[in-house]
N, CA, C and O of each residue as an XYZ file, in Angstrom:
600
protein
N       8.951     -8.603      2.733
C      10.316     -8.259      1.733
C      10.449     -7.240      0.967
O       9.685     -7.074      0.016
N      11.413     -6.412      1.245
C      11.630     -5.399     -0.044
C      11.687     -5.335     -1.432
O      12.338     -6.338     -1.722
N      11.459     -4.880     -2.251
C      11.483     -4.978     -3.498
C      12.813     -5.035     -4.481
O      12.844     -5.375     -5.663
N      13.836     -4.625     -3.683
C      15.062     -4.824     -3.625
C      15.783     -6.374     -3.398
O      16.587     -6.895     -4.171
N      15.372     -6.834     -2.382
C      15.543     -8.181     -1.684
C      14.779     -8.752     -2.284
O      15.242     -9.889     -2.378
N      13.704     -8.703     -2.867
C      13.246     -9.581     -4.103
C      13.847     -9.856     -5.365
O      13.754    -10.934     -5.951
N      14.417     -8.935     -5.735
C      14.838     -8.808     -6.974
C      16.243     -9.348     -6.604
O      16.577    -10.103     -7.517
N      17.292     -9.280     -5.572
C      18.359     -9.851     -5.396
C      18.251    -11.224     -5.617
O      18.826    -11.864     -6.497
N      17.233    -11.775     -4.494
C      16.938    -13.062     -4.719
C      16.540    -14.194     -5.867
O      16.664    -15.418     -5.912
N      15.858    -12.931     -7.013
C      15.082    -13.804     -8.014
C      16.696    -13.971     -8.948
O      17.180    -14.976     -9.469
N      17.138    -12.781     -8.892
C      18.580    -12.905     -9.592
C      19.955    -13.832     -9.349
O      20.956    -13.965    -10.053
N      19.514    -14.529     -7.808
C      20.793    -15.323     -7.185
C      19.834    -16.964     -7.746
O      20.531    -17.638     -8.505
N      18.810    -17.412     -7.531
C      17.643    -18.390     -7.965
C      18.296    -18.447     -9.472
O      18.864    -19.510     -9.721
N      18.297    -17.524    -10.444
C      18.615    -17.391    -11.609
C      19.700    -17.931    -12.315
O      19.762    -18.430    -13.438
N      20.884    -17.660    -11.096
C      22.482    -18.050    -11.662
C      22.064    -19.458    -11.151
O      21.500    -20.229    -11.927
N      22.292    -19.766    -10.031
C      22.600    -21.244     -9.433
C      22.004    -22.027     -9.802
O      22.467    -23.119     -9.475
N      20.723    -22.113    -10.634
C      19.616    -23.488    -10.956
C      19.335    -23.289    -11.876
O      18.916    -22.135    -11.968
N      19.305    -24.056    -13.151
C      18.579    -24.277    -14.178
C      17.181    -23.974    -13.823
O      16.706    -23.320    -14.751
N      16.369    -24.148    -12.951
C      15.152    -24.538    -12.765
C      14.874    -22.334    -12.196
O      13.883    -21.606    -12.143
N      16.117    -22.161    -11.960
C      15.918    -20.527    -11.795
C      15.353    -19.854    -12.496
O      14.433    -19.092    -12.199
N      16.078    -20.139    -14.087
C      15.219    -19.634    -15.092
C      13.862    -19.071    -14.800
O      13.598    -17.873    -14.704
N      12.973    -20.146    -14.662
C      11.490    -20.191    -14.778
C      11.047    -19.412    -13.765
O      10.055    -18.700    -13.922
N      11.922    -19.465    -12.280
C      11.382    -18.832    -11.290
C      11.686    -17.153    -11.515
O      10.878    -16.276    -11.207
N      12.761    -16.960    -11.999
C      13.276    -15.717    -12.209
C      11.968    -14.846    -13.155
O      11.639    -13.711    -12.809
N      11.213    -15.638    -14.527
C      10.472    -15.292    -15.425
C       9.191    -14.804    -14.276
O       8.861    -13.637    -14.068
N       8.706    -15.800    -13.743
C       8.055    -15.202    -12.766
C       8.022    -14.081    -11.631
O       7.062    -13.430    -11.218
N       9.185    -14.058    -11.303
C       8.910    -12.807    -10.215
C       9.509    -12.109    -10.807
O      10.182    -11.457    -10.009
N       9.795    -11.669    -12.258
C       9.495    -10.209    -12.901
C       8.045     -9.959    -13.602
O       7.665     -8.875    -14.044
N       7.207    -11.356    -13.616
C       6.216    -10.655    -14.370
C       5.557    -10.616    -13.059
O       4.419    -10.201    -13.275
N       5.710    -10.842    -11.815
C       4.977    -10.484    -10.550
C       5.593     -9.299    -10.528
O       4.460     -8.818    -10.517
N       6.274     -8.382    -10.511
C       6.518     -6.877    -10.181
C       6.285     -6.485    -11.194
O       6.301     -5.259    -11.088
N       5.962     -6.884    -12.626
C       5.327     -6.135    -13.736
C       3.938     -6.262    -13.606
O       3.291     -5.674    -14.472
N       3.352     -6.831    -12.811
C       2.093     -6.766    -12.631
C       1.982     -4.881    -11.668
O       1.389     -3.860    -12.016
N       2.629     -5.101    -10.746
C       2.468     -4.009    -10.065
C       2.840     -2.646    -10.853
O       3.987     -2.246    -11.057
N       1.726     -2.059    -11.226
C       1.789     -0.768    -11.935
C       2.038      0.690    -11.098
O       2.631      1.725    -11.403
N       1.409      0.325    -10.081
C       1.585      1.800     -9.175
C       2.665      1.923     -8.243
O       2.712      2.799     -7.379
N       3.453      1.118     -8.407
C       4.663      1.771     -7.274
C       5.991      2.136     -7.964
O       6.882      1.489     -8.515
N       5.728      3.601     -7.677
C       7.457      4.258     -8.327
C       8.532      4.339     -7.720
O       9.658      4.354     -8.219
N       8.170      4.408     -6.340
C       9.298      4.600     -5.375
C      10.849      3.465     -5.230
O      10.864      2.255     -5.456
N      11.714      4.103     -4.907
C      13.046      2.760     -4.866
C      12.780      2.257     -3.632
O      12.500      1.067     -3.778
N      12.727      2.594     -2.415
C      12.412      1.853     -1.446
C      11.900      2.567     -0.539
O      12.615      3.450     -0.064
N      10.708      2.425     -0.100
C       9.782      3.042      1.022
C       9.648      2.517      2.183
O       9.091      3.112      3.106
N      10.228      1.132      2.298
C      10.273      0.160      3.312
C       8.713     -0.141      3.746
O       7.990      0.073      2.773
N       7.966     -0.570      4.900
C       6.868     -1.482      4.748
C       5.496     -0.313      3.651
O       4.930     -0.764      2.655
N       5.297      0.929      4.115
C       4.751      1.826      3.231
C       4.722      1.386      1.611
O       3.762      1.431      0.842
N       5.697      1.074      1.427
C       5.743      1.055     -0.002
C       5.699     -0.540     -0.958
O       5.886     -0.725     -2.161
N       5.395     -1.458      0.083
C       5.553     -3.011      0.186
C       3.866     -3.379     -0.965
O       2.707     -3.017     -0.762
N       4.446     -4.195     -2.092
C       3.455     -4.006     -2.807
C       1.896     -4.494     -2.554
O       0.893     -4.080     -3.136
N       1.996     -5.604     -1.405
C       0.734     -5.784     -1.017
C      -0.246     -4.780     -0.004
O      -1.426     -4.927      0.314
N       0.419     -4.050      0.247
C      -0.175     -2.561      1.248
C      -0.552     -1.875      0.042
O      -1.598     -1.363      0.441
N      -0.432     -1.497     -1.180
C      -0.466     -0.737     -2.295
C      -1.578     -1.203     -3.002
O      -2.366     -0.438     -3.558
N      -1.702     -2.672     -3.009
C      -2.486     -3.695     -4.194
C      -3.854     -3.338     -2.735
O      -4.682     -2.463     -2.990
N      -3.916     -3.833     -1.786
C      -4.867     -3.342     -0.371
C      -5.467     -2.129     -0.696
O      -6.565     -1.926     -1.214
N      -4.783     -1.507     -0.402
C      -5.727      0.058     -0.916
C      -6.255      0.337     -1.941
O      -7.419      0.729     -2.019
N      -5.283      0.140     -3.146
C      -6.258      0.018     -4.383
C      -7.087     -0.354     -4.953
O      -7.587      0.122     -5.973
N      -7.473     -1.635     -4.149
C      -8.331     -2.654     -3.987
C      -9.926     -2.354     -3.084
O     -11.119     -2.644     -3.179
N      -9.267     -1.811     -2.459
C     -10.777     -0.920     -1.196
C     -11.239     -0.119     -2.012
O     -12.317     -0.232     -2.594
N     -10.170      1.073     -2.157
C     -10.480      2.169     -2.579
C     -11.304      2.293     -3.979
O     -11.984      3.277     -4.270
N     -11.106      0.922     -4.959
C     -12.311      0.724     -5.753
C     -13.728      0.409     -5.373
O     -14.699      1.141     -5.570
N     -13.724     -0.855     -4.762
C     -14.727     -0.842     -3.921
C     -15.803      0.161     -3.730
O     -16.979      0.311     -4.063
N     -14.585      0.992     -2.824
C     -15.412      2.316     -1.848
C     -16.248      3.531     -3.226
O     -17.190      4.248     -2.889
N     -15.861      3.544     -4.256
C     -16.147      4.044     -5.037
C     -17.248      3.763     -5.907
O     -17.917      4.513     -6.618
N     -17.313      2.221     -5.654
C     -18.211      2.274     -6.312
C     -19.691      1.743     -5.706
O     -20.751      1.412     -6.236
N     -19.104      1.853     -4.017
C     -20.423      1.468     -3.178
C     -20.486      2.832     -2.029
O     -21.186      2.572     -1.051
N     -20.103      3.680     -2.024
C     -20.460      5.207     -1.570
C     -21.273      6.113     -2.750
O     -20.682      6.481     -3.766
N     -22.460      6.375     -2.539
C     -22.915      7.495     -3.079
C     -22.359      8.707     -3.738
O     -21.479      9.268     -3.086
N     -22.684      9.256     -4.923
C     -21.990     10.521     -4.889
C     -20.315     10.406     -5.220
O     -19.759     11.496     -5.358
N     -19.698      9.529     -5.322
C     -18.511      9.921     -5.604
C     -18.193      9.621     -6.680
O     -19.058      8.954     -7.249
N     -16.697      9.943     -7.651
C     -16.583      9.800     -9.045
C     -15.990      8.646     -9.328
O     -14.990      8.161     -8.798
N     -16.755      8.161    -10.323
C     -16.019      6.806    -10.772
C     -14.309      7.096    -11.322
O     -13.892      7.417    -12.434
N     -13.708      6.876    -10.261
C     -12.351      6.806    -10.447
C     -11.506      5.446     -9.973
O     -12.115      4.610     -9.306
N     -10.073      5.217    -10.324
C      -9.113      4.689     -9.923
C      -7.967      5.089     -9.751
O      -7.621      6.160    -10.249
N      -6.964      4.203     -8.885
C      -5.789      4.451     -8.471
C      -4.828      4.181     -9.362
O      -4.647      2.973     -9.514
N      -3.996      5.042    -10.149
C      -3.523      4.216    -11.010
C      -2.080      4.389    -10.853
O      -1.405      3.824    -11.714
N      -1.265      5.235     -9.683
C      -0.288      5.685     -9.743
C      -0.019      5.759     -7.858
O      -1.043      6.210     -7.345
N       1.015      5.447     -6.849
C       1.777      6.285     -5.968
C       2.895      6.810     -6.320
O       3.663      6.375     -7.179
N       3.069      8.150     -5.400
C       4.431      9.040     -5.800
C       4.738      9.464     -4.397
O       3.955      9.843     -3.525
N       5.750      9.354     -4.368
C       6.165     10.264     -2.569
C       5.586      9.078     -1.540
O       5.054      9.572     -0.547
N       5.582      8.176     -1.559
C       5.509      7.353     -0.748
C       6.462      7.446      0.984
O       7.675      7.285      1.115
N       5.845      7.630      1.678
C       6.745      7.981      3.245
C       5.692      7.598      4.546
O       4.486      7.678      4.782
N       7.000      7.107      5.268
C       6.052      6.606      6.705
C       6.888      7.821      7.337
O       8.077      8.116      7.217
N       5.678      8.514      8.165
C       5.920      9.555      8.634
C       5.956      9.388     10.812
O       6.478      9.983     11.754
N       5.236      8.454     10.635
C       5.290      7.942     12.419
C       5.264      6.653     12.444
O       4.652      6.116     11.521
N       5.839      5.869     13.374
C       6.014      4.726     13.755
C       5.696      4.682     15.107
O       6.199      5.601     15.753
N       4.917      3.784     15.819
C       4.042      3.901     17.380
C       4.415      2.112     17.472
O       3.595      1.228     17.224
N       5.616      1.929     17.820
C       6.366      0.577     17.960
C       4.929      0.061     19.096
O       4.194      0.964     19.496
N       4.637     -1.425     19.544
C       4.062     -2.325     20.147
C       5.264     -2.207     21.511
O       6.490     -2.289     21.587
N       4.209     -1.988     22.415
C       4.448     -2.168     23.719
C       4.069     -2.571     24.697
O       3.446     -3.585     24.383
N       4.008     -2.406     26.118
C       2.965     -3.230     26.856
C       2.080     -2.108     27.626
O       1.324     -2.416     28.547
N       2.220     -0.992     27.237
C       0.744     -0.066     27.433
C       0.298      0.005     25.947
O      -0.650      0.790     25.916
N       0.585     -0.510     24.585
C       0.328     -0.139     24.062
C       0.625     -1.535     22.778
O       1.648     -1.754     22.128
N      -0.413     -2.119     22.776
C       0.079     -3.435     22.374
C      -0.285     -3.754     20.788
O      -0.373     -4.915     20.388
N      -0.471     -2.698     19.995
C      -0.638     -2.911     18.574
C       0.716     -1.939     17.677
O       0.637     -0.711     17.632
N       1.486     -2.434     17.247
C       2.164     -1.426     16.697
C       1.748     -0.635     15.390
O       1.355     -1.351     14.470
N       1.773      0.741     15.161
C       1.332      1.402     14.372
C       2.156      1.667     13.490
O       3.295      1.671     13.956
N       2.083      2.059     11.629
C       3.306      3.229     11.271
C       2.034      3.721     10.085
O       1.455      3.199      9.133
N       2.028      4.490     10.504
C       1.855      6.394      9.833
C       2.480      6.665      8.592
O       3.653      7.035      8.537
N       1.623      6.471      7.388
C       1.970      6.486      5.779
C       1.244      7.824      5.039
O       0.094      8.261      5.070
N       2.184      8.153      4.523
C       1.086      9.125      3.209
C       2.289      8.716      1.969
O       3.214      7.905      1.946
N       1.851      9.536      1.161
C       1.706      9.794     -0.268
C       0.733     10.494     -1.318
O      -0.395     10.798     -0.931
N       1.212     10.827     -2.946
C       0.231     11.182     -3.193
C      -0.374      9.969     -4.514
O       0.594      9.325     -4.917
N      -1.196      9.710     -4.957
C      -2.242      9.128     -5.469
C      -2.660      9.769     -6.822
O      -3.468     10.698     -6.810
N      -2.090      9.265     -8.096
C      -2.846      9.712     -9.515
C      -3.972      8.885     -9.361
O      -4.041      7.802     -8.780
N      -4.915      9.570     -9.992
C      -6.186      9.245    -10.475
C      -6.323      8.982    -12.016
O      -5.817      9.513    -13.005
N      -7.472      7.645    -11.773
C      -7.727      7.765    -13.261
C      -8.278      8.839    -14.053
O      -8.066      8.744    -15.262
N      -8.956      9.870    -13.641
C      -9.282     11.312    -14.083
C      -8.438     12.281    -14.001
O      -8.706     13.483    -13.976
N      -6.795     11.483    -13.930
C      -6.079     12.730    -14.779
C      -5.647     13.857    -13.138
O      -4.861     14.802    -13.204
N      -6.398     13.424    -11.788
C      -6.036     14.499    -10.730
C      -5.172     13.942     -9.611
O      -5.329     12.763     -9.295
N      -4.527     14.480     -9.163
C      -3.680     13.813     -7.909
C      -4.470     13.915     -6.611
O      -5.165     14.917     -6.440
N      -4.441     13.338     -6.047
C      -4.645     13.434     -4.270
C      -3.475     12.783     -3.542
O      -2.552     12.056     -3.908
N      -3.942     13.442     -2.084
C      -3.274     13.119     -1.009
C      -3.840     11.858     -0.324
O      -4.974     11.763      0.146
N      -3.073     11.088     -0.333
C      -3.733      9.968      0.818
C      -2.940      9.352      2.022
O      -1.731      9.124      2.035
N      -3.696      9.161      2.870
C      -2.887      8.595      4.142
C      -3.473      7.586      4.618
O      -4.635      7.179      4.608
N      -2.241      7.136      5.155
C      -2.768      5.351      5.514
C      -2.030      4.628      6.821
O      -0.866      4.929      7.084
N      -2.864      3.524      7.743
C      -2.061      3.453      8.300
C      -2.264      1.338      8.425
O      -3.179      0.582      8.097
N      -0.691      1.077      9.150
C      -0.565     -0.186      8.622
C      -0.621     -0.483     10.187
O       0.203      0.154     10.844
N      -1.575     -1.466     10.990
C      -1.844     -1.968     12.115
C      -1.165     -3.018     12.268
O      -1.902     -3.758     11.617
N      -0.194     -3.798     12.673
C       0.367     -4.770     13.051
C      -0.003     -5.672     13.781
O       0.100     -5.413     14.980
N      -0.495     -6.882     13.464
C      -1.204     -8.291     13.493
C      -2.708     -7.973     14.023
O      -3.268     -8.491     14.990
N      -3.273     -6.869     13.031
C      -4.502     -6.701     12.905
C      -5.602     -7.216     11.790
O      -6.694     -6.698     11.559
N      -5.064     -8.286     11.208
C      -5.839     -8.794     10.124
C      -6.536     -9.587     10.380
O      -6.793     -9.946     11.529
N      -7.067    -10.106      9.216
C      -8.275    -11.342      9.638
C      -8.064    -12.132     10.636
O      -6.991    -12.691     10.410
N      -8.521    -12.505     11.669
C      -8.319    -13.791     12.443
C      -7.306    -13.041     13.468
O      -7.297    -13.603     14.563
N      -6.460    -11.925     13.387
C      -5.375    -11.183     13.943
C      -4.637    -12.273     13.275
O      -4.521    -13.350     13.859
N      -4.176    -12.108     12.217
C      -3.604    -12.963     11.307
C      -3.161    -11.823      9.814
O      -3.825    -11.502      8.829
N      -1.892    -11.502     10.212
C      -1.523    -10.651      8.921
C      -1.848     -9.182      9.467
O      -2.588     -9.058     10.443
N      -1.165     -7.829      8.689
C      -1.755     -6.883      9.104
C      -2.778     -5.859      8.594
O      -2.710     -5.604      7.392
N      -3.517     -5.367      9.165
C      -4.193     -4.044      8.842
C      -4.219     -2.961      8.197
O      -3.820     -1.929      8.737
N      -4.660     -2.965      7.004
C      -4.618     -1.286      6.688
C      -5.704     -0.380      6.327
O      -6.534     -0.551      5.434
N      -5.573      0.827      7.309
C      -6.792      1.787      6.905
C      -6.388      2.692      5.770
O      -5.346      2.487      5.147
N      -7.014      3.462      5.557
C      -6.663      4.825      4.422
C      -7.612      5.775      4.301
O      -8.763      5.560      4.681
N      -7.166      7.146      3.657
C      -8.572      7.852      3.485
C      -7.702      8.565      2.654
O      -6.695      9.151      3.051
N      -8.175      8.499      1.272
C      -7.933      9.729      0.065
C      -8.629     10.911      0.610
O      -9.770     10.918      1.070
N      -7.807     11.923      0.506
C      -8.170     13.584      0.613
C      -9.453     13.674     -0.572
O      -9.240     13.295     -1.724
N     -10.774     14.208     -0.155
C     -11.705     14.445     -0.441
C     -13.126     13.138     -1.076
O     -14.134     13.270     -1.770
N     -12.448     11.930     -0.351
C     -12.940     10.640     -0.767
C     -13.682     10.276      0.492
O     -14.555      9.428      0.306
N     -13.534     10.761      1.875
C     -14.256     10.528      3.248
C     -15.240     10.926      3.149
O     -15.308     11.787      4.025
N     -16.625     10.873      2.359
C     -17.737     11.841      2.330
C     -18.411     11.041      3.488
O     -19.557     10.820      3.098
N     -18.282     10.640      4.410
C     -19.053     10.137      5.704
C     -18.061     10.676      7.088
O     -18.533     10.893      8.204
N     -16.847     10.802      6.779
C     -16.276     11.788      7.885
C     -15.692     10.325      8.485
O     -15.321     10.212      9.653
N     -15.668      9.309      7.585
C     -15.133      8.220      8.358
C     -13.715      8.857      9.613
O     -13.680      8.725     10.836
N     -12.769      9.497      8.733
C     -11.722      9.671      9.316
C     -11.641     11.096      9.971
O     -10.559     11.416     10.464
N     -12.394     11.729     10.005
C     -12.559     13.441     10.403
C     -12.286     14.381      9.394
O     -11.497     14.164      8.474
N     -12.871     15.340      9.536
C     -12.043     16.124      8.598
C     -10.922     16.192      7.966
O      -9.939     16.467      8.655
N     -10.754     16.002      6.723
C      -9.900     15.965      5.811
C      -8.079     14.809      6.390
O      -6.878     15.075      6.431
N      -8.933     13.578      6.706
C      -7.962     12.526      6.759
C      -7.289     12.835      8.094
O      -6.195     12.298      8.268
N      -7.792     13.656      9.115
C      -6.751     13.914      9.854
C      -6.937     12.681     10.861
O      -6.627     13.223     11.922
N      -7.177     11.679     11.101
C      -7.636     10.523     12.061
C      -5.891      9.793     11.583
O      -5.430      9.063     12.460
N      -5.281      9.916     10.710
C      -4.539      8.829     10.018
C      -3.624      9.710      9.451
O      -2.989      9.431      8.434
N      -3.503     10.977     10.182
C      -2.356     11.918      9.692
C      -1.194     11.461     10.836
O      -0.077     11.979     10.822
């Protein structure tokens, strides 16, 4: 569900029911918790669960890969989808290729490329997200300069 749709639903609930007031407050609190979202509407690439998963896994990566600086992602800008490969008979997994610029806690901005694979989450439930931040692929998992995810 897009951010606009979530906001519209929360407003509708708040107007229609007395209980809606408490639901609208929790919806607003939930939206305020995501400090890394700055785009108006960037589709699936900018959804909160995708950005939260990237932020969490990046934090894990910088703590567990030797010789990476101890930084965190503080913001995403310029979120965009640059390629979509829908699932079909010969290619059963739909893929969305996305890109953005991330601001890091050390004040630097880096390019990030990420891939959302449909139906490839844990035990094939949900979607999987793979990402590569420029300069942080120390072991060349995604080839030089994140080429695999571009």
